[in-house]
N, C-alpha and C positions, 0 to 999 in steps of 0.2 A: 521574302526570305533574305534577299541581298540587303534590304534596308535594315533588318534586324542584325545581320552580321556586321554592317557598318557601325550601327549603334554600339554593339558589343565591343568592336575594335576601338571605337572612340573612348568608351568607358575604361577599357584597360589602359589605353594611352594616358588618360587623365590620372588614373591611379598611379601609374609609373612616374608621371611628372610630379605628382604630389609627394610620393615617396622620395624622389630625387631631391626635391626642394627641402624636405625635412632633413635629409642627410646632409645637405649643404649647410643648413642653419646649425645643425649639431656640430659639424666640423669647425664652423666659424667660432662658435662659443668655446669649443675645446682649444682652439688656437689662441684665443684671447687669454684663457686660463693659463696656458703654457707660457705665454709671453709675460704674464704677471709673475709666475713662478720663476722664470728666468731672470727677470729684473731683481726680484727679491733675493735670489740666490747670489747674484753678482754683488749686491750690496752687503749681504751677510758674510760672504767669504772675504770681502775686503772692506770692512766697516771703517768709516771715517768718524770716529768717536770725538765728541767735543772735549776740549781740555778742561782742566780744573778751574781756570779763571772764568770760563764761560758758565760752568755749572754753578759757581758761587753767585753769579748774577741772578740765578733763578730762585724761586721760592723754596726755602728749605725748612719752613716751619712744620712742626709735628702735626698741628691741626690740619693744615692744608694737605700735607702728604698723606695723612691717615684717611682723609675724605676721598682723595683720589684713589688710594690703594683699595679701599672697600668696593669701589666700582668695578674692580677687576674680577670680583666674584660673580658678576652678572654680565658677562660679555655677550653681546649679540650684534647682528649686522646693523641694526638701526642706530645704536649708540656708539658704534665704532669710531666714526669720524670725530665726534665731540670728545670721546675719551682720549683719542690720540693727541688732540690739541692740548688737552689738560696735562697729559704726560710730558709733552714738550715744554710745558710752562713750569714744571716743578723739578727739584733736584732730589732724586731717589737714591743717591749714592749710599746713604746710611740705612735705607729701607728696602734693599734689594731682596733680602730673604723674606721679608713680610709680603712683598709683591709676589714672589714666587709661590708662597703658601696660599695666597688668595687665588692665584691662577690655577693651582693644583686642586683646590677645593671647588672650583667652578663646575657647575653641572651643564656641560656643553651639549647642544644638540648637533645633529649632522650639519644643519644650515649655519651653525655658528663657528664651525671649525676654521673656515677661511678668515673670519674676523679675528679669531684668537691668534692665528698664524701671523697676521699683519701686526697685531699689537706686540706679540713676542719678538717679531723682527725689529720693531722700533726700539724695544728695551735692549735687545742684543746689540744693536748698533750704537747705543748710548752708554751701556755699562758692561764692562769686560767680564765681571764675575756673575753675570745673569745666567748665561747658558749652562755652565756646569751645575749651578744650583738648581736650575729648572729641570735638567735631565734627571738629576738625582731625586728631585721631588716627584716627578712623573713616574719613575720606576717603582716608587713605593706602592703604587696601586697594584703592582704584580708581586712585589716582594715586600710585604709590610714590615718584616723584621721582628725582632724579639720584643720590642716595646709595645707591640700591638697597635701599629699606626692605623691598620684597617679596623676601625671600631664600628663600622656600619653593620648592624646585625642582619639587615635585610639582604638576602642573597641576590634578589633581582636588582637592587640598587648597585650592589658591588659589580654585578655582571655588566650593567649599563655603563658604570664608571670605567671599567676596564676597556670596554669597546670604544668609548669616546677618547680615552687616553691613548689607546693604540693608534687610532686614526690621527690624533694630534701629533704623536711622535713621528709617524711616517711623513706627514706633511712638513714637519719641522726638518726632517732629513732631506726632503726634496728641495727646501729653500735654503739649506746650508747651515742651519742652526745646530742640528745634530750632524756632526761630520763623519762619524765612524759607524759604518753599517753593522759592525759586530755588536752594537748595542742591542740589536734585536735577537742575537743568538740565544742569550739567556731566557728572553721572553718566550721564544719558540720552543726551547728545550722544556721549559716549565709547562707550557700549554700542551705539548705532545707527550708528556710523561705517561707511561702505561699505568702508573698508580692511580691516576685520576679516572681511569675507566671503571673503577670499582664503584664510584659514586655517579648515579645517573644524572643528577642536576649539574654536577661539575662537567660531566662529559658533554652534555648538550650546550653548556655555556662555552666550553673550549671549542667545540665544533663551529659555533657561531662566530667566535673571535677569529678562528683560523680561516673561515670562509671570507670574512671581512678583510683580513690581511691579504689573502690571495687575490681578491678582486681589486683592492687598492694598489697592491704592489706586485703586479704580474711580472715586472722586470726583476724583482727579487728571485723569482722562480724560473727565469729564462723564458717566460711566455710572452707572446706578442698580442697586444690589444688589436682587435679587428678594426680596420679603417684608420689607424693612427700610426702607420708606418712612416709617414712624412715627418714626424716629430721625434724621431729616434735620437737626434743630436742632443736633445735635452737629457735623455736618460743615459746616453753614453757617457755623459760627464759626471754621473753619479759614482763612478768608480766601484761598482759592485763586481767583485772578482768571481771567476767561474767556480772556485771552491765554495764561496758563500751560496751561490745559486744552487749548486749541487746539494749542499747541506739543507737549505730550506726546502727544496723540492722533495728530497728523500724523507725528511722528517714529516712533512705533511702527507706524503703518500703512505708512509708506514702507519701513521695514526688513522688515516682514512681506511686502510685495510682492516685494522683492528676494530674500528667502529662498525664496518660492514659485517664482520664476523659476529659481533654482538647483536647486530640487527637481525641477521639470519637466525641466530639462536632464539631471539625473542619471537620471531615470526613462527618458528616451529612450536614454541610454547603456546602461542596464541591459537595456532591451528589445533593443537591438542585440546585446549580448553574449549574451542568451538565444537569439536567433535564430541567431547563429553557433554557439553550443553545440549547438543542435538539429541543425544541419547536420553537425557533427562526430559527433554521436551516431548520425545516420543512416548515416554512412559507416563509422565505426570501432566504434560500439557502446559507447564509453566516452570519458570526458574525461581528459586528462592532469592530473597533480597541479598543474602550474602554472596551467592554465586553471581548475581547481576552486578553488584558493586565491584567484586573482584575482577570480573570481565571488563567492565568499563574502565577500571584503573589500568589494567594491562593494555587495553586497546589505546587509551589516551597516551600512555607512555610510548607505545610502539609508533603511533602516528607522529609524535613530536620528534622521536629519534630519526624516523624516516625523512622528515622534512629537513632536519639539520644535516644529515648525511647527503641528501640530494643537493642541498645548497652548496656544500663543500665540493661535491663532484662537479657541479656546474662551474664553480670558481676555478677549479683545476683543469677545466676543459676535458673532463672525463664523462663517460656515460653513467648516469645514476644507476644504482643497484636495482635489479629486477627480481621481485620475489617469486619463488616457485609457486605455481598455481596448483591447487588441489580441487578437482572437480566435485569431490564428495563432501566438502565442508564449505559453508557459507557463513558470512557475517551474521551474527544473531542480533536482531534489533531488540532493544529493550523498551519498556514502556515510556521511559523518559525521552526517548528519541522520536516518539510519535508526535505528530502535529497536534495542536490543541483540540482540533476537531476530532482527531482519532482517539484521544484519551477518553473522552466522554461521549463517543459516538452512540453507544447503546442507550445512553440516557437521553440523548437528543432525538434519535430516530428509532422508531419501534422496529422489532425484528420482522414482524409480519406486515404485509402490504395493506390488508384490510381485516375487518372483524370476522368475515366468513372464513378466510384462510386461517386466522388464529384459532377459531372454533374447531376447524377441521383437524388441526395438529395438536391442540391442547385439551379440548373438551371431549374426552372419551367416555363412552357409556360405562356405568358401573354394573358389571355382570351379576353381582350379588342381589341386585334389585329385581332382575328378570329371571334368574335361574336359581333353583334350590342349591344350598351350599353343598349337599351331598354329591351333586353332579360336577362340581368344580375341582374335586381332588379325590385321591384314593385313600385318604386317611380315615374318613368316616365309615365307608364300607368295610374296611379291615376291622375296625372296632366292632361293628355289628356281627361280623363273622366270628370273631373271637368270643364275643359274648354268647352267641348261639352254641359254640363248641363247649364253653364252660357250663352252660345250662344243661346240655346233654350229658356231660360227664357227671354232673351233680345228680341227675336223675338216675343214671346207671348205678352210681355208688349207693344211693338210697335203696334201689331195688335189691342190690346184693345184700345190704344190711338187713332188709326185711326177710329175705330168704333164710339167712343164717338164724335169725331170731325164731322164725317159724320151725326150723329143724330142731333147734334146741328145745323148744316147747313140746314138740312131739316126743322127744326122747324122755322128757320128765313126766309124761302123763301116766297115771296108774292103769292097770289092766282092765278094771271094771268100766273104764271110760273109753275103751278101744272101739266098741261098737259105734258109739256116737261119733267118734272121730273118724270112723271109716266113712260114714255118710258125709261128713264134712270134707274128707279127702276126695271123695268122688265129685263133690261140688267144685272143689278147687281144680280138679283135673279138667272138668268141663270149662271152667273159667280160663285155664291155660290153653285149652284147645281154641277157645274163642280168641284169646290174645294172639295166638299163632296166626289165625286167619287174618286178624287185623294187621299184624306185621306184614304178612304177604301182600295185603291190599295196599299198605303204605309203600312197600317196595315198588309195586306196580305204579302207584301214583308218582313216586320219585322218578321212575323211568320215563313216565309221561312228561314230568316236569323238565327232565333233561332234554327230551325231544323238543318241548316247547321253547326252552332256552336256546337250543341250537337253531330253531326256526327264527327266534328273535335276533340271534347273532347274525344269521344270514340276512334277515331283514335290515338290521343296522348297517351291515356292509353295503347292501343295496342303497340304503338311505345316504351313506357317506359318499358312494359313487355319484348318486344324484346331486348331492351337495357340491361335490368337486366339479361336476359338469356345469353347475350354475355359477361357479366362481368367476369365470371370464366375463359373465354378463352383469356383474355387480359394478356398475360404473357411476354410482352415486353413493353419498354418505349413508342414506337410509337403507339402501339395499345391502351394503357391506355390513352394517351394524345388525341388520336382521339375520343375515347368514351367520354372523359371529355367535349370536344367541342360539341359533339352531345347532351349531356345532357343539355347544356345551352339553346338549342332550345326548350327543354321541361321543362324549369325551372318554378316551382311553389312551394308553401309551402308544399302542399300535396305530390308532387313528391320528394321533398327533404327529407321528412320523410320516404317515401318508399325507397329511395336510402340509407339513414342511416341504416334502418332496414336490407336491403339486404347486406350492407357491414358488419354489425354486425353478420349476420348469415353465414359468410364464413365457408365452411366445415372445421371441426376440423383437418382433415388430409392434407389440402391444405395450408400448411404454406408458400409455395413459392409465394402465391398470396398476402400475407400481405404487402410486400414493395410496390407493385403496387397499392393496395387499398389505402395505406397511401399517395402515391403520388397523387392519384385522390383527396383525401380529402384536401391535402395541396394546390393543384392547385385551387380548388373551394373555399377554405377558403378566398381567397383574395376578392371575390365578394359576397359570401354567408356565412355570419358570423355565422349563426345558425347551419350549418351542422356539424362543428367540435364539438360544445358543445353538440349536441344531441348524437353523436357517443361516445364521451368521457364519458358522464353520463351513457350510457348503459354499457360500458366496466367497469367503476368503480363500478357500482352497481353489475355487475356479479362477479367481483373480490371479493368484500366484501361478497357476498352471498356464494361463494365457500370457502373462508377462514373461515367464521363463521360456516359452516356446518361441517368441519373437517372430511369429509368422504374420505376414501382412494380409491376413484373411480373418474372417469372422468378426468384422468390425461391429456388426449389429449385436452380436453376443457380448462383446466387450462393453459396448455402451449400455446394454441392458443390465449387465452385472454391476457396473459402477454407479449407474443411476439408482439401482435398487439399494445399494449401500448408502447412497446419499439420502434417499427418502427415509430409510431406517434411522439415519443420524438425526434427521429433523424431528423424529418421534422420540429421540433420546434412547433408542434401542441399540444402535451401533455406536460404540465409543468413539470420541473424537480422535483418539490415538490411532485407531484403525484407518480413519479417513485420511489423516495426515501421512501415515505410512504409505498408503496407496498413492497419494498425490506426490510424495517425495520420490517414490519409485518411478513415476512418470517423468518428473523433472530431471532425475538423474540421467535418463536416456530420452531426451526431448526430441523425438523424431517420429515421423510416420504416424501410426495409430496411437502412439502414446500422447501425442498432442490432442487428438480427438477425445481420448479418455480423460485427460486432465481437464479439458475445457468442459466436458459434460459433467464431471464431478463438481466443478466450480459453479456451473449454471444451476445444479441441483441444490447443493447445500453450502456453497461458498459464502453467500451473503448471510446465511443463518449463522455460520461460524464466525464471520467477521464482526457481526453485531452482538454475538453472545459474549458475556463478560469474561468468561474464563479462557476464551480462545482468540480474542481480538489480536493480541500481540503476535501469536504464532501465525495466524492467517495473514497478517500484514507482512510478515517475513516471507511467506510463501508467494504472496502476490508481487512483492518486490523482486523476488527471484524470477518469477514468470515474466515480469516486464523486462528484466535484464536479458533473459534468454531470448526474448523476441527481438531485442535490439541487436544481439550478437549473432543469432542464427539467421541464415538467409532463407526465410520461410516463403513458400508460395503464397499467392494472394488469398487462397481459400483458408489456409491455416493461419495466416496473419489476421484475417478478419475474425476467425474463431477466437483467437487469443485476445484480441481487443474487446470483443463482445463479452467474453467471460470476465476479463479484468474489470471493465467498467460496470458490469452487472453486479459484481461484488463490491466495488468501490467506485461509485459514480463520481464524476468530476464535480467539484464545487461550483455551483452556479448561483448567481443572485436570483432572488425571488422575482417571478414574473410580475410586472406592474400592470394591474388591470386598468383599462381605460376608464377614466372618470367622465361620465355623461351627465348632462343636466337632467333633473327629474322629469321634465316634459318629454325628452327624448327616450328616457327609460320607459315611460308609460306607453309611448308609441310602439316601441319594440315589444313590450309585453302584449299589447293588443294584437300585433301582427304575427308574432312568432310563438306565442304561448296560448293565448285565449282563442284564436281564430279556428273555427271548425264549422261544419254545416249548420249546427244549431245556433251558433252565436254570431253568425255573419251580420245579421241585422243590428244586433247590439253593438258590434265593433264599428259598423258604418255610422250609427248615431253618435258614438263617442268621437269618431274622427271628425264628424261635422261640427262638433262643439269646440274643437281646438281653435286657437288663434291662427287663422289661416295665413296671414302675412308672415308670421314667424315660422310656421311649420311646413309650408308647402315644399320648400326645397328639400327638407329632411325626409318628408313623406315620399317624394320621388326617389330619393336615394334608398329608402327602405323597401319600396316596391320593387326595385331592381335586384334586391338581394333575395330573390325567390329561391335560390339554391340553398339558402340557409334554413328554410322551412321544409315541410314535408312535400314530396313531389306530388302526392295526390291532392294537395291543397293549392296547387298553382292556379286552378280555375277560380278559386275563391278570391285571390288577389285581383284577377281580371274582373270579377264581379264587383269588388270594391271600387276598382277604377271606373267601371260603368256607373256605379251609384254616385260617386263623387263628381263625375262629369256633368251630372244634371244641375249641380249647384256651382261648379267652378269649371267654366268652359275650357280654360287653358290647361287644366291638369292632365287630361288624357292625351293631349297633344305632346306635352313634355315627356310623359311616360313612354309613348310610342317612339318619339325621337331618340330617347336614351336607350331603349331596347335595340333599335336598329343600329345605333352607334356601337353598343356592346357586342352585337353579333359581328360587325365589321372588324372591331379590334380583336375578337377571338380568332377570326379567320387569318388576320395578319400575323398574330403572334404564334398561332398553331402550337400552343403549349399543352402537353397532355394533362398537366395538372389542372387545366381549366376546362376539361371535358364536361364535368358535371355542371359547371356554370353555363356552358354553351347549350347543353341539352335543356336546362331549365329555361333559358332565355328563348330557345326555339319553341318550347311548349307554351311559354307565356305569350309569344307572338301569335301562335295559333289560337289560343284562348281569346285574345283580344279581337281576332277576326270573328270568332264565334259570337262575341258580344257586340259585333258591328261597329267597332271603333276604327277599323282599317278596311280598305277595299281589297278585292282579290288581286288587284294589280300590284299591291305591296307584297303580297305572298309570292306571286310569280317572279317579281323582281328579286326577292330574297333567294328563291330557289335558283334562279339564273345566276345570281352572284355566287352561291355555293358551288354551282357546277363549273363555272368558267374562271373562278378566282385563281389567279396565278398561273393560268394556262400557258404552256409554252416552255416550262423548265422541268427538268427531271425531278427536282425537289418538290415542285408544286403538284406533280402527278401523284406523288405519295399523299399529298393533302386531300386529293379527290377521294381517296379510299376511306377517309374518315368521315365523309359526308353522308353516305347512305343511311347511317344511324340517325342522322339529323333529319333527313328527308321524311323518314317514317313518322316523325312527330307532327307533320302537317296533315 
């Protein structure tokens, strides 16, 4: 422990020494830079310019001067020394304005600023009219004038030009070429103008320029650079008045406050758009291209403005703005932000793990093949009843018409025919009496039919109860499909309600039934549309009740409820919007049982939704929120493990494909004989094949494979010993090598005492015992091994625990 503390102390000490050395090196470099600026400033404030007679001795030709001036357009640190020598060799008295124009047009990088300062210092010390002309030319980058000097149409190029020009002007002020600090007043006034806040690109450009000005010229603002207090003498000589410092600091602070106000407004708009997008996602499951493009544009604009404002805050030694957090809105990920593997995940990886699972969830039986159509709905029986009623009404109407015709005929008969008609009337009366008796018999038959139907109804009720009692025992696809067909013969609205209630009341500990119940609902939903809606309404109502109650009880009921919804989602019965609303409710209050509920939902249907084409983006968003919540929340180990398992079950980490070991064909053949073909019937064939092998090449590998008895079947260990005995008749040294290796492996297993090697140890012990049975070792080896197991490591508390693992091994002998 003391050794570790000493090492940690030494490591910290080395880090501190390294940091101190870096700080010393940085201060030395800064001191050299200040010394160079001090020397240049002294030379520029008191220049010793050459007289006219000396300049006349230099080259004044147009060709030579033009060639030198053109090089001023490409100033860099590598060409600085050569260019300064050339400038000393020519007379630019008549070409000062041309030289200034080329310097102003130069596209300077940050690393080229110091080279440009030294060249400008040289020209200032040689030509009196150079400095005023240079300052006027540089200011045109900020104030192009009416003539349109700023002809560059590219806004980015103009912004970069302004930035390099501002840096050059400040460095020129430090070295004494620009003598009046009020030169920067108009520049800062223009950059901090409130009018520019209306244009977003201009605002971002100005914020970047002001941040650069504040970092480079902290003494303009009255700020002190950290670690540079020893060199204040140089900056004290710049003659920056307190009024100027107050003006600069006030201007930058005011502009910063205005930019922060715009940033807050944009953040509020972004949150409102995210909330609206979340509502659309809950309803439709995806965003339109127009909404996605609009959101991306606003988000990009906000991020850029936030970076610019934070940069200015850091330059002003202020705290960067903190955006108010809203726990109910989250950043919406779009498809373009997904990784390449995430875009086409569903095309690369199948939704289902294997063909059996795919068949279970997608291959549903067609009830119309097994059940008559009249039993699958109420439409056809209604038509039959209506047809029967119409037929009865038609018969009654015909009977009434026949009676009226008969009466009319009787009224029109003459008197001499009344006698004959009387006989006919008596016959008709007899027929009517017979008809009345038949009607009474029919009524009795109807009553008996009603009684029979009541009995059938009671019998159907008993059959339904029997079917519902069998429901929990349907734990296979065939059983649940058979029960589904049987229910169709009992189909009625009342029975469907009873079935929905029975499915809803599945025991809370019988989670294995949920996939089969969901398959039953999915199969019946093709013909009975009201059954899924009844069940889903009950499940959703129960979920909302349990979530609103917020009691930390009934965890099994909550898990049963959410897993049932997840299984129904995999059958496309429960809509994805319902699943996502349940998951969002859990993530909004990510604590206690809500963590378990969310993880169970993801374990049930999370990967299905992640790999489905229409819900990939939304599930990716939810998984990202889950990951962030896990990092932010201080979860206990149990919940932390649950969240990790659920996350990686839905979105496994990308791993490279496992590279299978490449073996020579001869080795592959040996492994096939020992681990695939070997059994009681083929042991002689395997022995003959092993004898045919080139022994010099294969003996060592055969010993290695014989020791891997744990990779084969435990019941076939004696067959390996039998092969050892068979080969020993032809190769005397083979069984000796096998026995030595087995004893060595037993010793290594005892020394390591690794629980993962327990199966291997048991196999080796069994192998050793079988070798004794085939008389390859003496009993003394067995007793020595038993003694070794008993006393190995004796005398330490740790090794006493080892002895308790040995009785399982003893029994193998």
